[in-house]
Structure formats: structure tokens, C-alpha cells
C-alpha positions as CSV (number, residue, x, y, z in Angstrom):
1,M,4.6,23.7,23.1
2,T,2.2,24.5,20.5
3,A,2.8,21.9,17.8
4,E,1.4,18.6,17.8
5,H,3.9,15.8,18.7
6,K,4.1,12.5,16.9
7,T,4.2,10.1,20.0
8,A,6.5,7.2,19.7
9,T,5.0,4.2,20.5
10,A,5.1,1.7,23.0
11,S,8.0,0.2,21.5
12,T,10.0,2.2,19.0
13,D,13.0,1.6,16.8
14,S,15.0,5.0,15.7
15,D,18.3,5.8,14.5
16,I,19.0,8.0,17.5
17,A,17.3,8.5,20.8
18,I,17.6,11.5,22.4
19,I,17.2,12.2,26.0
20,G,16.0,15.6,26.9
21,T,14.9,18.4,24.5
22,G,16.3,21.8,25.7
23,P,18.0,23.6,23.1
24,V,20.7,21.2,22.5
25,G,17.9,18.2,22.5
26,A,15.7,19.8,20.0
27,T,18.4,21.2,17.9
28,A,20.3,17.7,17.6
29,A,16.7,16.0,16.5
30,L,16.8,18.7,13.7
31,F,20.3,18.2,12.3
32,L,19.5,14.2,12.7
33,A,16.2,14.7,10.8
34,R,17.3,16.8,8.3
35,A,20.5,14.4,7.9
36,G,17.7,11.7,7.2
37,L,17.8,10.0,10.1
38,T,15.2,8.9,12.6
39,A,15.0,10.7,16.0
40,A,13.1,9.7,18.7
41,F,13.2,12.1,22.0
42,I,12.4,11.5,25.8
43,E,11.2,15.0,27.5
44,R,10.2,14.9,31.4
45,Y,8.3,18.0,31.3
46,P,5.2,18.1,29.2
47,E,5.9,22.1,28.7
48,V,9.0,24.4,27.8
49,H,10.7,25.2,31.8
50,K,9.5,28.6,32.0
51,L,12.8,29.6,33.9
52,P,15.8,30.9,31.8
53,R,19.1,29.1,32.2
54,A,21.2,29.6,29.2
55,I,20.9,33.1,28.3
56,S,23.5,33.7,25.1
57,L,25.0,32.5,21.8
58,D,27.4,33.7,19.2
59,G,27.5,33.8,15.4
60,E,28.6,30.4,14.8
61,I,25.5,28.9,16.7
62,I,23.4,31.0,14.4
63,R,25.5,29.9,11.7
64,G,24.7,26.0,12.3
65,F,20.7,27.1,12.6
66,Q,21.4,29.0,9.4
67,R,22.7,25.2,7.7
68,L,19.2,24.1,8.6
69,G,17.5,27.3,6.7
70,L,16.4,28.7,10.5
71,G,18.8,31.2,11.0
72,E,16.5,34.3,10.5
73,E,14.2,32.7,12.2
74,V,16.5,32.1,15.3
75,A,17.9,35.3,14.9
76,S,14.5,37.2,15.2
77,L,14.5,35.5,18.9
78,L,17.8,37.0,19.9
79,Q,18.4,40.5,21.7
80,P,21.7,42.0,20.2
81,I,24.0,43.8,22.5
82,S,23.8,47.3,21.9
83,P,27.0,49.1,20.7
84,G,29.2,50.0,23.7
85,E,27.8,47.7,25.8
86,R,29.9,44.9,27.2
87,V,29.2,41.5,29.0
88,G,31.3,39.1,30.9
89,F,31.1,38.0,34.4
90,G,31.2,39.6,37.8
91,N,31.1,38.4,41.7
92,S,28.6,38.8,44.0
93,K,30.0,42.2,45.1
94,R,29.3,43.2,41.4
95,E,33.1,43.4,40.4
96,W,33.7,42.6,36.9
97,L,35.9,39.4,37.0
98,F,36.3,39.5,32.9
99,D,34.6,41.3,30.5
100,Q,34.5,41.8,26.4
101,T,32.9,44.6,24.5
102,P,31.6,42.3,21.3
103,S,31.8,43.7,17.9
104,P,28.7,44.2,16.3
105,F,29.0,41.8,13.6
106,A,31.6,39.0,13.5
107,S,33.5,37.3,10.1
108,N,30.1,35.0,9.8
109,G,27.9,37.8,9.5
110,W,26.2,37.5,12.4
111,Q,26.4,39.2,15.7
112,S,29.1,38.2,17.8
113,F,27.1,38.1,21.0
114,N,23.2,37.6,21.6
115,M,21.1,37.3,24.7
116,F,17.9,35.2,24.5
117,D,15.1,34.3,26.6
118,R,15.3,30.2,27.0
119,P,11.7,29.7,27.3
120,E,10.9,31.1,24.2
121,L,14.2,29.7,22.0
122,E,13.7,26.2,23.7
123,G,9.7,26.3,22.3
124,Y,10.6,27.5,19.0
125,L,13.1,24.9,18.7
126,R,11.2,21.7,19.9
127,D,8.2,23.1,17.9
128,A,10.5,23.0,15.1
129,A,11.8,19.6,15.7
130,L,8.5,17.9,16.2
131,T,7.7,19.2,12.7
132,E,10.3,17.2,10.7
133,A,9.3,13.7,9.6
134,G,11.7,11.9,11.1
135,V,11.0,12.8,15.0
136,T,9.0,11.3,17.6
137,A,8.8,12.4,20.9
138,Q,7.8,10.6,24.2
139,I,6.8,14.4,26.1
140,G,5.6,13.9,29.7
141,T,7.9,10.6,30.2
142,E,10.7,9.7,32.1
143,A,13.7,7.4,31.2
144,S,14.2,4.8,34.0
145,A,16.6,1.9,32.3
146,L,18.9,1.3,29.6
147,A,20.6,-1.4,28.0
148,D,23.6,-2.3,25.7
149,K,22.2,-4.8,23.2
150,G,25.5,-4.1,21.1
151,D,24.2,-2.6,18.0
152,R,21.4,-0.7,19.8
153,V,20.6,0.6,22.9
154,V,17.2,-0.1,24.5
155,I,15.6,2.6,26.6
156,D,12.7,1.5,29.1
157,G,10.9,4.3,30.5
158,K,6.6,5.7,31.7
159,Q,4.6,7.7,30.9
160,L,4.5,10.3,34.3
161,D,0.8,11.0,34.1
162,R,-0.3,7.4,33.4
163,D,2.5,5.0,34.6
164,D,2.2,3.7,31.0
165,A,5.5,2.0,30.0
166,F,7.5,2.5,26.8
167,R,10.4,1.4,25.1
168,L,13.0,2.7,22.7
169,S,15.6,1.0,20.7
170,A,18.1,3.1,18.7
171,H,21.5,2.8,17.2
172,C,22.7,5.4,19.6
173,L,21.9,7.5,22.7
174,I,22.4,11.2,23.3
175,G,21.6,12.4,26.4
176,C,20.8,16.2,26.8
177,I,20.2,16.6,30.4
178,R,22.2,18.3,32.9
179,R,20.5,17.8,35.8
180,H,20.4,14.7,37.9
181,P,20.5,11.7,34.8
182,F,19.2,8.6,36.2
183,W,22.8,7.0,34.6
184,A,24.8,9.4,36.9
185,K,23.8,7.3,39.7
186,A,24.9,3.8,38.5
């Protein structure tokens, strides 16, 4: 991560709290900030995860970034499928289960299928979100408890390298983590 992040204070009040700043969480923060809302995100890992997980996106997603003024920049991080190549899924015997030959450009003006390097895209989106005035971050932190206070949700957590506690309060919480969210254990 190259952008200097604005750290939420020990007790912060935001419109929206986001747990997880992969591509989905960072994109949510961008859309929320551009809509005039404040967003505070909580991210366990100080650095972008180095291994790819998601690897492709379509033209409709690029069109969403275009609404933010980032369509061309995001497209520059993508590796379009070459003419004649096919994409799909195979099994462990390398047999095609299903596939398609994508068209060079869809009706929205963007290529219908694009590959990307997740660490590069995730880093770009996280940095872009952190440059927004309404976005603050707790990076290298872990949420440990949620409390529904009627019109707000309160998130308690700690800074992992110092064990310092923090509390965020928001009107809404968006969970953008796939693996082992603490609330799934309840």
C-alpha cells in the first residue's frame, strides 16, 4: 500500500463501517465517499495479500468504475483476452466443464472478459479509497465484537501490533471478508 492512510481515532463515528478492504470493500468505500458519505474501514492485514484469488472481471464492472471516473485507470490494470482465446472452467483432469469465447467488446463499450492481478488491482483500489476525504481506516486491526444499538452498530476491535483498543460507530456495517468472519461463529 502506497497511500498514507487517515487512521480513525480510538472512537470514531461514521455513516458506514466496512470490514475488509479487498477489491469489494475498497470499491464500496469509493462509491460511498463519492456519494458524500463517510466510511471507516477495518482491515486486518497491513499489506495487500500477495496471492491472487479473484482473477477476472467483465465490462459491466469496468463501467461501474467509469461512473467513479476510474474506468480507464482500472482498464489499464487488466489483461484482456486475445481474439480466439476461450475462457471457462475445467476439472482436475483438464477437461472443459464449460467455456465461452468472449467478444472483443460488449455493448457497454468495454471488453466482456478481462484478467487481472489481484494484488495490483487491490492495492490500486485501496490507495484510491484512502485518498477520498470521507474515508478513514483502521489498518492492521481486527474487529472483535459487534453491538446493535438500534440506529447504529458499534464495532469494537484492537490494533494487532500494539493491542490498542478501538471503537467504531456507524449507521450501517458492510462485511467484505470471505474467510472466517468472527460473526459467523456466533
